C-alpha positions in Angstrom: -0.1 0.2 -0.2 2.8 2.2 0.6 4.2 1.4 -2.5 1.5 2.5 -4.3 0.7 5.6 -2.5 4.2 6.7 -3.1 3.8 5.8 -6.6 0.2 7.7 -7.1 2.2 11.2 -5.2 5.1 10.8 -7.9 2.6 10.6 -10.9 0.6 13.9 -8.9 3.9 15.7 -8.9 4.3 15.0 -12.6 1.3 16.0 -14.0 1.8 19.4 -11.6 5.1 20.0 -13.0 3.2 19.6 -16.7 0.3 21.9 -15.5 2.1 24.8 -14.2 4.0 25.7 -17.6 0.5 25.2 -19.2 -1.2 27.8 -16.4 1.5 30.5 -16.6 1.5 30.3 -20.7 -2.4 30.7 -20.4 -2.7 33.2 -17.5 0.3 35.2 -19.6 -2.0 35.1 -22.7 -5.2 36.2 -21.1 -2.9 39.4 -19.5 -2.0 40.3 -22.8 -5.5 39.7 -24.4 -7.1 42.0 -21.6 -4.7 44.5 -22.4 -5.2 44.2 -26.2 -8.4 45.0 -25.8 -8.1 47.9 -23.6 -5.6 49.7 -26.1 -7.9 48.9 -29.1 -11.6 49.2 -27.8 -10.9 52.6 -26.0 -12.8 55.7 -27.1 -13.2 56.4 -30.6 -12.6 60.0 -29.7 -9.6 62.2 -29.0 -9.0 62.2 -25.0 -8.1 65.0 -22.7 -7.3 65.2 -19.3 -5.9 67.8 -16.9 -2.8 66.8 -14.6 -2.9 68.8 -11.6 0.2 70.5 -10.7 2.4 73.2 -10.1 1.9 74.0 -13.2 -1.0 72.3 -14.1 -0.6 70.2 -17.5 -3.6 69.2 -20.0 -2.9 66.4 -22.1 -4.5 65.5 -25.3 -4.1 61.9 -27.1 -5.5 62.0 -30.6 -8.1 59.2 -31.2 -5.5 56.3 -32.7 -3.3 57.1 -29.5 -0.3 58.0 -31.8 0.4 61.8 -30.6 0.0 63.9 -27.7 -0.3 67.1 -27.6 0.0 69.4 -24.4 -0.2 72.2 -22.8 0.9 73.9 -19.8 -1.6 76.0 -17.1 -0.2 78.8 -15.2 -0.8 78.0 -11.8 -0.5 81.9 -11.1 -2.3 83.7 -14.0 -6.6 84.7 -13.5 -8.8 82.4 -15.3 -12.7 82.4 -16.0 -13.6 79.7 -13.1 -16.9 77.5 -14.0 -19.9 77.2 -11.0 -19.9 81.0 -11.3 -17.2 81.5 -8.7 -15.5 84.5 -11.2 -12.0 85.0 -12.0 -9.2 82.9 -10.1 -5.9 81.8 -10.1 -5.4 78.2 -10.9 -3.9 77.5 -7.4 -6.8 79.4 -5.9 -9.3 77.0 -7.6 -7.6 73.8 -6.5 -8.0 75.1 -3.2 -11.4 75.7 -3.5 -12.2 72.6 -4.9 -11.1 71.3 -2.1 -13.1 73.2 0.2 -16.7 73.0 -1.5 -15.5 69.1 -1.8 -16.1 69.6 -5.8 -13.9 66.2 -6.3 -12.3 67.6 -9.3 -14.9 68.7 -11.3 -14.3 72.6 -10.4 -10.9 72.1 -11.7 -11.8 70.5 -14.9 -14.6 72.6 -15.7 -12.5 75.6 -15.1 -10.0 74.8 -17.7 -12.0 73.5 -20.2 -13.6 76.6 -20.0 -10.5 78.7 -20.0 -9.2 77.0 -23.0 -11.9 75.8 -24.9 -10.8 72.5 -24.5 -13.7 69.4 -24.3 -11.7 67.5 -21.3 -12.9 64.1 -20.5 -11.3 64.3 -16.9 -8.7 64.9 -13.7 -5.9 63.4 -12.3 -4.1 64.9 -9.0 -0.4 63.7 -9.6 1.6 66.7 -7.9 4.7 64.2 -7.2 5.4 64.5 -11.4 4.3 67.9 -12.3 7.0 70.3 -11.3 8.3 71.9 -14.3 7.3 72.6 -17.9 5.6 69.4 -19.6 7.9 67.0 -22.0 7.9 63.4 -22.9 9.2 62.1 -19.6 7.5 64.1 -17.5 4.1 62.6 -19.4 6.1 58.6 -18.9 6.4 59.6 -15.4 2.4 60.0 -14.8 1.2 57.5 -17.1 3.6 54.8 -15.7 3.2 51.5 -14.8 3.0 51.8 -11.3 0.7 54.5 -11.4 -2.0 51.7 -12.1 -1.3 50.4 -8.8 -1.5 53.8 -7.3 -4.8 54.6 -9.2 -6.5 51.2 -8.2 -5.2 52.2 -4.7 -6.9 55.7 -4.1 -9.6 56.2 -7.1 -10.5 59.6 -5.4 -7.2 61.2 -6.5 -9.4 60.8 -10.3 -12.1 61.2 -12.4 -10.7 58.5 -14.9 -12.0 55.1 -15.1 -9.4 52.8 -14.2 -9.8 51.1 -17.5 -9.2 54.3 -19.4 -6.0 55.0 -17.3 -4.6 51.4 -18.2 -5.0 52.4 -21.9 -3.5 55.7 -22.0 -0.5 54.4 -20.0 0.0 51.8 -22.6 -0.2 53.8 -25.4 2.4 56.2 -24.0 4.5 53.2 -23.8 4.3 52.6 -27.2 5.1 56.7 -28.2 8.0 58.0 -29.5 9.7 61.0 -27.8 8.7 62.6 -31.1 5.2 61.8 -30.7 4.7 65.6 -28.4 3.8 68.5 -29.4 3.4 71.2 -27.0 2.0 74.4 -27.6 3.3 77.3 -25.4 0.5 80.1 -24.0 3.0 81.9 -22.3 1.9 84.6 -25.4 -1.5 84.3 -24.3 -0.8 86.0 -20.4 -1.4 89.7 -20.2 -1.4 91.6 -17.5 -4.0 93.7 -16.0 -4.6 96.1 -12.8 -7.1 94.8 -10.1 -9.5 97.3 -7.9 -6.9 97.9 -5.2 -3.8 98.8 -7.7 -2.2 95.4 -8.1 -1.0 93.7 -11.4 -2.2 90.2 -12.1 -1.9 88.1 -14.6 -4.4 87.4 -17.1 -5.1 84.6 -19.3 -6.6 86.5 -22.6 -8.9 83.7 -24.3 -9.2 84.9 -27.7 -5.5 84.6 -27.4 -5.8 81.5 -26.3 -8.3 80.0 -29.4 -5.5 81.8 -31.7 -2.5 80.1 -30.1 -4.5 76.6 -30.1 -5.6 77.4 -33.8 -6.0 73.7 -34.8 -3.9 71.7 -32.3 -6.6 69.6 -30.8 -8.9 69.0 -33.6 -10.4 65.4 -33.6 -9.1 64.2 -37.3 -11.8 61.7 -37.6 -15.1 63.8 -36.2 -13.3 66.7 -38.7 -13.4 64.3 -41.8 -16.7 63.7 -41.6 -18.5 67.0 -41.9 -21.2 67.0 -40.4 -22.4 70.5 -39.9 -23.9 71.9 -36.4 -26.2 74.7 -34.9 -26.1 75.0 -31.7 -29.1 76.9 -29.3 -29.3 77.9 -26.3 -32.5 77.6 -24.4 -32.0 78.4 -21.0 -31.8 81.8 -19.5 -28.0 81.8 -18.7 -26.1 84.0 -21.3 -23.1 82.5 -24.0 -23.9 79.0 -23.1 -24.4 78.5 -26.6 -21.3 80.0 -27.3 -18.9 78.5 -24.8 -20.3 75.2 -26.2 -19.7 76.3 -29.9 -16.3 76.9 -28.9 -15.8 73.8 -27.4 -17.2 71.6 -30.6 -14.6 74.1 -32.9 -11.8 73.3 -30.9 -12.5 69.5 -31.7 -13.1 70.6 -35.5 -16.6 70.1 -35.4 -18.3 72.7 -38.7 -20.4 75.1 -36.8 -23.4 76.8 -39.1 -25.1 78.4 -36.2 -25.5 79.4 -32.6 -28.4 81.5 -31.4 -31.3 81.1 -28.7 -34.3 79.4 -28.6 -37.6 78.2 -26.4 -39.3 76.7 -24.5 -36.5 75.9 -21.6 -35.2 72.8 -21.7 -33.6 70.7 -18.8 -31.4 68.0 -20.7 -29.7 68.8 -23.8 -31.2 67.8 -27.0 -29.7 66.5 -30.2 -32.2 66.4 -33.2 -31.4 65.0 -36.8 -31.9 62.4 -39.7 -31.1 58.6 -38.8 -28.0 58.9 -40.8 -26.9 61.9 -39.1 -27.3 60.9 -35.6 -25.3 57.5 -36.6 -22.8 59.3 -37.2 -19.6 59.9 -34.8 -20.0 63.5 -34.5 -23.8 62.9 -33.1 -22.3 60.1 -30.7 -19.3 62.7 -29.6 -22.0 65.2 -28.3 -24.3 63.1 -27.0 -21.4 61.6 -25.2 -19.8 65.0 -23.8 -23.1 67.1 -23.4 -25.0 64.4 -22.2 -27.7 64.9 -24.7 -30.7 62.5 -25.5 -31.8 62.2 -29.3 -34.8 62.7 -31.3 -35.7 62.2 -35.3 -38.3 65.3 -34.5 -37.4 68.7 -33.7 -38.6 72.0 -35.6 -35.5 74.1 -34.4 -32.8 74.4 -36.5 -34.3 73.5 -40.0 -33.8 76.9 -41.3 -30.0 76.6 -40.6 -29.3 73.4 -42.8 -27.4 72.0 -40.1 -27.1 68.0 -40.4 -27.7 67.8 -36.8 -29.1 70.5 -33.8 -27.8 70.6 -30.0 -30.3 72.1 -27.9 -28.5 72.6 -24.6 -30.4 73.0 -21.7 -29.7 74.3 -17.5 -28.1 71.0 -16.5 -25.3 71.9 -19.1 -26.0 75.5 -17.8 -24.8 74.8 -14.4 -21.4 74.9 -15.1 -21.4 78.6 -15.4 -23.9 79.3 -12.6 
């Protein structure tokens, strides 16, 4: 019996020895497949994130993850803050965001407002954001260890962890010359405050000139879908602000105006063909729009899709 038991144990050990390499190989294949799915199945649009630091970086990945466009936002220049806060420096807004428990939303919306760039998320990463942005800074921010840090502290970012992994592997594959940096220094002007002090101000018209086409989404631009934007609320400039965001990614605006009655949620209208385009999908996702094939507003503009902005979106500017 002892001899049979020993023989049985040897067979089990041999089977385990043969099985372990197969298990490791299967595990590696599973991990590779998982990473591949993350990399190729992400958003079909340009992804832009705010990395809060000193200075704060805005980092934008093109839809195919083959290039990066970045700008540094000076933290000592006044910008037009969101949510009715008025004009503050970005450094002050970071403090206000914490005090008022905005969870990064005040920073994200304010930078979006100041630069006119649709931003999909933020991350607090002060450890790696000292000095001007370069490819080495970006590789530190989106490093492999950062995945563990993001999973351990989800409060540090609004970016889904799956998207973060996708960005990490995108940065890992990019060459050093894939980064284009836009210098916003010429957009900073000096103004005199009511108490007589000189202060720096980020001039939005100069920002628009400097950014130009650098944040175009090639896929959206190529569709050539025309867009009309209407503000249905009593909050002024909502349509102009939204149209600035859409123009920044390369959409073709044919009309911006006001309409009644007031809506709560954003509504996008158009034909079935136009509502199935990437352009309509981008607008629907970014502004959280409902959609309909029926609509009387905007027909006279000849636009392919019409966007009616409501109070939910307008709350950003109150």
